[in-house]
C-alpha positions as CSV (number, residue, x, y, z in Angstrom):
1,M,66.4,116.2,-98.5
2,R,64.5,113.0,-99.1
3,R,60.8,112.8,-98.1
4,W,59.2,110.2,-96.1
5,G,57.8,108.1,-99.0
6,Q,61.1,107.8,-101.0
7,A,63.2,104.9,-100.4
8,A,65.9,104.8,-97.3
9,T,69.5,105.7,-98.1
10,P,72.2,103.4,-97.0
11,D,73.0,103.7,-93.4
12,T,75.9,101.7,-92.2
13,G,76.9,103.6,-88.7
14,D,79.9,104.7,-87.0
15,A,81.6,102.0,-87.0
16,G,80.3,100.8,-90.4
17,V,81.8,103.6,-92.6
18,D,85.5,102.3,-92.1
19,G,84.1,99.1,-92.8
20,A,82.4,99.9,-95.8
21,R,85.1,101.7,-97.1
22,A,87.4,98.7,-96.3
23,D,84.9,96.5,-98.1
24,A,85.2,98.5,-101.6
25,R,88.9,98.3,-101.7
26,A,88.7,94.9,-101.2
27,D,86.4,94.4,-103.9
28,A,88.7,96.4,-106.1
29,R,91.4,94.3,-105.3
30,A,89.5,90.8,-105.6
31,D,88.2,91.9,-109.1
32,A,91.9,91.8,-110.2
33,G,92.1,88.4,-109.3
34,A,91.1,85.5,-111.1
35,G,87.1,85.3,-111.1
36,A,84.7,84.4,-108.3
37,G,87.2,82.1,-106.6
38,G,89.7,84.9,-107.0
39,R,87.4,87.1,-105.0
40,V,86.2,84.3,-102.2
41,A,90.1,83.9,-101.3
42,A,90.8,87.6,-101.2
43,R,87.7,88.2,-98.9
44,R,88.7,85.7,-96.7
45,T,92.4,86.5,-96.8
46,Q,91.2,90.3,-95.9
47,A,88.6,89.0,-93.3
48,E,91.6,86.8,-91.6
49,Q,93.9,89.8,-91.5
50,R,91.3,92.2,-90.0
51,E,90.6,89.6,-87.4
52,S,94.5,89.5,-86.5
53,R,94.9,93.4,-86.5
54,V,92.0,93.8,-84.2
55,A,92.9,91.3,-81.6
56,A,96.3,92.9,-81.5
57,G,95.1,96.4,-81.3
58,L,92.7,95.1,-78.3
59,S,95.9,93.5,-76.8
60,E,97.2,96.7,-76.7
61,L,94.6,98.5,-75.5
62,E,94.5,95.9,-72.4
63,R,98.3,96.7,-71.7
64,W,97.6,100.5,-72.1
65,L,94.8,100.2,-69.7
66,A,96.7,98.4,-67.3
67,D,99.7,101.3,-67.6
68,Q,97.1,103.9,-66.8
69,I,95.6,102.4,-63.6
70,G,99.0,101.6,-62.2
71,Q,100.4,105.1,-62.8
72,G,97.4,106.7,-61.5
73,I,94.6,109.2,-63.3
74,A,95.7,112.5,-61.1
75,Q,97.4,114.0,-64.4
76,A,94.3,113.2,-67.0
77,R,93.2,116.5,-67.0
78,Q,96.7,117.6,-68.4
79,T,98.0,114.9,-70.5
80,G,94.7,112.8,-71.1
81,P,93.6,114.3,-74.4
82,A,96.9,113.9,-76.0
83,D,97.6,110.3,-75.1
84,W,93.7,109.6,-75.9
85,D,94.3,110.9,-79.4
86,D,97.4,108.8,-79.9
87,L,95.4,105.8,-78.7
88,A,92.5,106.3,-80.9
89,R,94.8,106.8,-83.9
90,R,96.6,103.7,-83.2
91,L,92.9,101.6,-82.5
92,V,91.9,103.0,-86.0
93,D,95.0,101.5,-87.6
94,A,94.2,98.6,-85.9
95,Q,90.7,98.4,-87.9
96,A,88.4,98.8,-84.7
97,P,86.7,102.1,-85.4
98,G,84.0,101.6,-82.7
99,V,86.6,101.4,-79.9
100,A,88.5,104.3,-81.0
101,G,85.2,106.2,-81.1
102,S,84.9,105.2,-77.6
103,V,88.3,106.9,-76.8
104,T,87.9,110.2,-78.6
105,R,85.1,110.9,-76.6
106,L,86.7,110.4,-73.1
107,P,87.5,114.3,-72.8
108,R,83.9,114.6,-72.3
109,V,84.1,113.2,-68.6
110,L,86.7,115.8,-67.9
111,G,84.3,118.7,-67.5
112,A,82.3,117.2,-64.7
113,E,83.2,117.6,-60.9
114,D,83.1,113.7,-60.3
115,W,85.3,112.9,-63.3
116,P,87.8,110.6,-61.9
117,G,84.9,108.2,-61.0
118,L,83.6,108.7,-64.2
119,L,87.0,108.3,-66.4
120,L,87.7,105.1,-64.2
121,G,84.3,103.8,-65.1
122,E,84.9,104.7,-68.8
123,Y,88.4,102.5,-68.5
124,A,86.4,99.7,-66.9
125,L,84.1,99.3,-70.3
126,L,86.8,99.7,-72.3
127,R,88.5,96.6,-70.8
128,L,85.7,94.7,-70.4
129,L,84.9,95.2,-74.0
130,A,88.7,94.2,-75.1
131,V,88.0,91.1,-72.8
132,A,84.8,90.2,-74.3
133,H,86.3,90.5,-77.5
134,R,89.2,88.0,-76.4
135,R,86.6,85.6,-75.1
136,A,84.2,86.0,-77.7
137,A,84.1,82.2,-78.9
138,A,82.6,81.6,-75.3
139,L,79.7,84.2,-75.3
140,P,76.4,83.7,-76.4
141,E,75.8,84.8,-80.5
142,P,73.6,87.6,-79.6
143,L,75.9,89.1,-77.0
144,R,78.8,88.4,-79.4
145,Q,77.4,90.0,-82.1
146,T,76.8,93.2,-79.7
147,V,80.9,92.8,-79.0
148,R,81.6,92.9,-82.7
149,A,79.5,96.0,-83.2
150,R,80.9,97.9,-80.4
151,V,84.3,97.0,-81.5
152,G,83.8,98.1,-85.1
153,F,82.7,95.0,-87.2
154,P,80.2,96.7,-89.9
155,V,76.8,94.9,-90.3
156,T,75.8,95.6,-93.9
157,R,72.6,97.0,-94.3
158,E,71.4,93.9,-96.9
159,S,72.0,91.6,-93.7
160,V,70.0,93.8,-91.8
161,L,67.2,93.7,-94.2
162,A,67.2,90.0,-94.6
163,A,66.1,89.3,-91.1
164,A,62.3,89.3,-90.0
165,A,61.0,92.7,-89.7
166,V,58.7,93.5,-87.0
167,R,55.6,95.2,-88.1
168,D,53.7,97.5,-85.6
169,H,52.3,101.3,-85.4
170,W,55.3,102.9,-84.1
171,D,55.4,106.2,-82.4
172,V,57.7,109.0,-83.0
173,V,58.5,109.8,-79.5
174,G,61.8,112.0,-80.0
175,C,64.4,113.2,-82.5
176,R,68.1,114.3,-81.6
177,D,70.8,115.7,-83.6
178,E,74.5,115.3,-82.4
179,E,77.5,116.7,-84.3
180,Q,80.7,114.9,-84.0
181,D,83.9,115.2,-86.4
182,R,82.0,117.6,-88.9
183,L,79.5,114.7,-89.0
184,V,75.9,115.0,-87.6
185,A,73.9,111.8,-86.5
186,R,70.3,112.1,-85.9
187,R,68.8,109.8,-83.9
188,V,64.9,109.1,-83.9
189,W,63.6,107.5,-81.2
190,L,60.3,104.9,-81.6
191,A,57.8,103.0,-79.5
192,G,55.7,100.3,-80.7
193,R,52.2,100.2,-79.6
194,T,51.4,96.6,-79.7
195,T,54.9,95.2,-79.4
196,G,56.1,97.5,-77.0
197,R,59.5,97.4,-78.5
198,L,61.9,100.5,-78.7
199,A,63.8,101.4,-81.7
200,M,66.4,103.8,-82.8
201,V,66.5,105.0,-86.5
202,L,70.0,106.5,-87.2
203,S,70.9,108.9,-90.1
204,F,73.9,110.9,-90.8
205,A,74.9,114.1,-93.1
206,P,78.1,116.1,-93.3
207,A,77.8,119.3,-91.0
208,G,75.6,121.8,-93.0
209,Q,74.1,119.1,-95.2
210,P,70.3,118.4,-94.9
211,L,69.4,114.9,-93.1
212,D,67.2,112.1,-94.1
213,A,63.4,113.4,-93.5
214,F,61.4,111.8,-91.3
215,P,57.8,112.2,-89.5
216,P,58.3,114.8,-86.5
217,P,57.8,113.4,-83.1
218,G,53.9,113.1,-82.1
219,T,53.4,111.2,-85.1
220,T,52.6,107.5,-85.5
221,I,53.6,105.3,-88.5
222,D,52.2,102.0,-89.9
223,A,55.5,100.6,-90.8
224,D,57.9,97.4,-90.8
225,L,61.5,98.1,-88.9
226,A,64.4,95.4,-89.3
227,F,66.7,95.5,-86.4
228,Y,70.5,95.3,-86.1
229,P,71.5,92.2,-84.5
230,G,72.4,92.5,-80.6
231,A,71.7,91.4,-77.3
232,S,69.5,94.3,-76.8
233,P,68.5,95.2,-80.2
234,L,67.6,99.0,-80.6
235,R,68.9,100.1,-84.1
236,A,66.7,99.5,-86.8
237,L,66.0,100.0,-90.4
238,V,62.7,100.9,-92.1
239,A,61.9,98.1,-94.1
240,G,58.6,99.1,-95.1
241,R,56.1,102.2,-94.9
242,R,52.4,102.4,-95.1
243,G,51.9,105.9,-93.9
244,L,50.6,107.6,-91.0
245,V,48.0,106.8,-87.8
246,D,45.8,108.7,-85.7
247,A,46.7,107.4,-82.5
248,G,47.4,110.1,-79.7
249,P,49.7,110.4,-77.3
250,P,51.8,106.8,-76.7
251,P,51.5,104.6,-73.6
252,G,54.2,104.7,-71.3
253,T,56.3,103.5,-68.4
254,K,56.0,104.0,-64.8
255,V,58.8,106.1,-62.9
256,S,59.2,103.5,-60.6
257,Q,59.6,100.8,-63.2
258,V,62.4,102.4,-64.8
259,P,65.5,101.2,-62.7
260,A,64.3,97.4,-63.4
261,L,64.0,98.2,-67.1
262,I,67.2,99.7,-67.2
263,A,69.0,97.2,-65.3
264,E,67.6,94.3,-67.7
265,V,69.2,96.2,-70.9
266,L,72.6,97.0,-69.3
267,A,72.7,93.2,-68.3
268,A,72.0,92.2,-72.0
269,D,74.6,94.9,-73.3
270,P,77.0,96.8,-70.4
271,W,78.2,99.1,-73.0
272,T,74.5,100.8,-73.6
273,D,74.8,104.5,-72.8
274,S,71.6,105.7,-74.5
275,W,67.8,104.2,-74.1
276,P,64.6,105.7,-75.0
277,L,61.9,106.0,-72.2
278,V,58.1,106.8,-72.6
279,L,57.0,108.1,-69.2
280,D,53.6,108.4,-68.0
281,G,52.2,110.2,-65.2
282,A,55.6,111.8,-64.7
283,V,55.6,115.1,-63.0
284,P,58.8,117.6,-63.8
285,C,60.5,119.4,-61.4
286,L,63.4,121.5,-61.4
287,D,66.3,118.6,-61.7
288,G,64.2,115.6,-62.5
289,L,60.7,113.8,-62.9
290,A,58.8,112.2,-60.5
291,D,55.7,110.3,-59.8
292,D,52.9,110.8,-57.0
293,E,54.5,108.1,-54.9
294,G,57.8,109.8,-54.6
295,N,60.1,108.2,-56.7
296,A,62.1,110.2,-58.9
297,L,64.8,110.2,-61.9
298,P,67.3,113.0,-62.6
299,L,68.0,114.9,-65.4
300,H,71.1,115.2,-67.4
301,P,73.6,117.9,-65.9
302,S,73.0,119.3,-69.6
303,A,69.7,119.7,-69.6
304,G,69.5,122.8,-66.9
305,V,66.4,123.8,-65.6
306,P,63.6,122.1,-68.0
307,W,61.6,125.6,-68.3
308,R,59.6,124.6,-71.6
309,L,58.8,120.7,-69.7
310,L,57.5,122.6,-66.2
311,A,55.3,125.1,-68.3
312,V,53.7,122.5,-70.5
313,S,53.0,120.3,-67.3
314,G,51.7,123.0,-65.1
315,G,52.6,120.6,-62.1
316,R,50.4,117.8,-63.4
317,P,51.4,114.7,-64.3
318,V,52.2,114.0,-68.1
319,T,53.7,112.0,-70.7
320,V,57.3,112.5,-71.4
321,A,59.5,110.8,-73.5
322,A,63.3,110.7,-72.6
323,E,66.9,109.4,-73.7
324,W,68.2,107.6,-70.5
325,T,72.2,108.0,-69.9
326,P,74.3,106.9,-67.4
327,R,74.2,110.7,-65.8
328,G,70.6,111.2,-66.2
329,L,67.4,111.6,-68.7
330,V,67.6,114.0,-71.8
331,P,63.8,115.2,-72.1
332,L,62.8,114.9,-75.8
333,T,58.8,115.5,-76.4
334,V,56.2,115.9,-73.7
335,W,52.2,116.0,-74.5
336,N,50.3,118.3,-73.1
337,E,46.6,118.3,-71.9
338,D,45.2,118.2,-75.4
339,G,47.4,115.2,-76.5
340,R,49.5,117.5,-78.6
341,A,53.5,116.7,-78.8
342,V,55.5,119.6,-77.9
343,P,59.4,118.9,-78.6
344,L,61.9,119.6,-75.9
């Protein structure tokens, strides 16, 4: 396990893994060519070939989606998982790992009571992504970069760190681990005290192996963050670290302000399915977070009854960090009346 003060390890992300491997193979082939000119030409050829494969794969995806809607989705619970596995493999072969990952996550909706509507929503987002990639030349540059990242084109760590970093006192407001395909992904959510920016630092490790160490929720760090490009930049790398800061509970957003905030995020990046929130003056209830004006936000079904959150609150307004998802909030951290962070 790496300590907080040590240098950060490379972080290419889900879509970047296949891209990094492809880049390594391309480098090996290029090195066998005729010097620098041969390497440049080989890389250009490889990039052109990938663009062609991705375009063909997404064109096939559009046809597949049209067929699914034409046939209806009544049998999706029986036939869907096998069809989706086959489609995901074809998208991986087309070098579109980001889209393939979205397809492999489709079975998650089948356990919900309202799964037909959820599945249609996922199909709509997949088609929107395919169409956006086909029309990428007409998109604003930040949105075009978002589309390419969602498709699975890698963004190198070096290019991210080369951009201007954002210095702030960053509150560590939450941490969440998720395992998929024998790989554990850790999301650390940060909120800037001065800039008001939100950030996610992502790291990976094989299941059973330790993940990169990071200060726990409730701490505040003086750091520079370099953000990945996109229409709603959230993912970031720690470009510089200066130590911890004694700052107390983070400032938050009112419950009533969340719908407008999320609407703005989704308008910029319709494929956003996770966003950090710090809520000030939130009163936990059995199935949501409310305020004293009657506004409320529902919890994700997987959250169950938030007994720990209810116990810390005792019915009083508290500061709560949560992860927004389209199906509700996932509570991450609550600050008690003494200002101490309690992970949830």
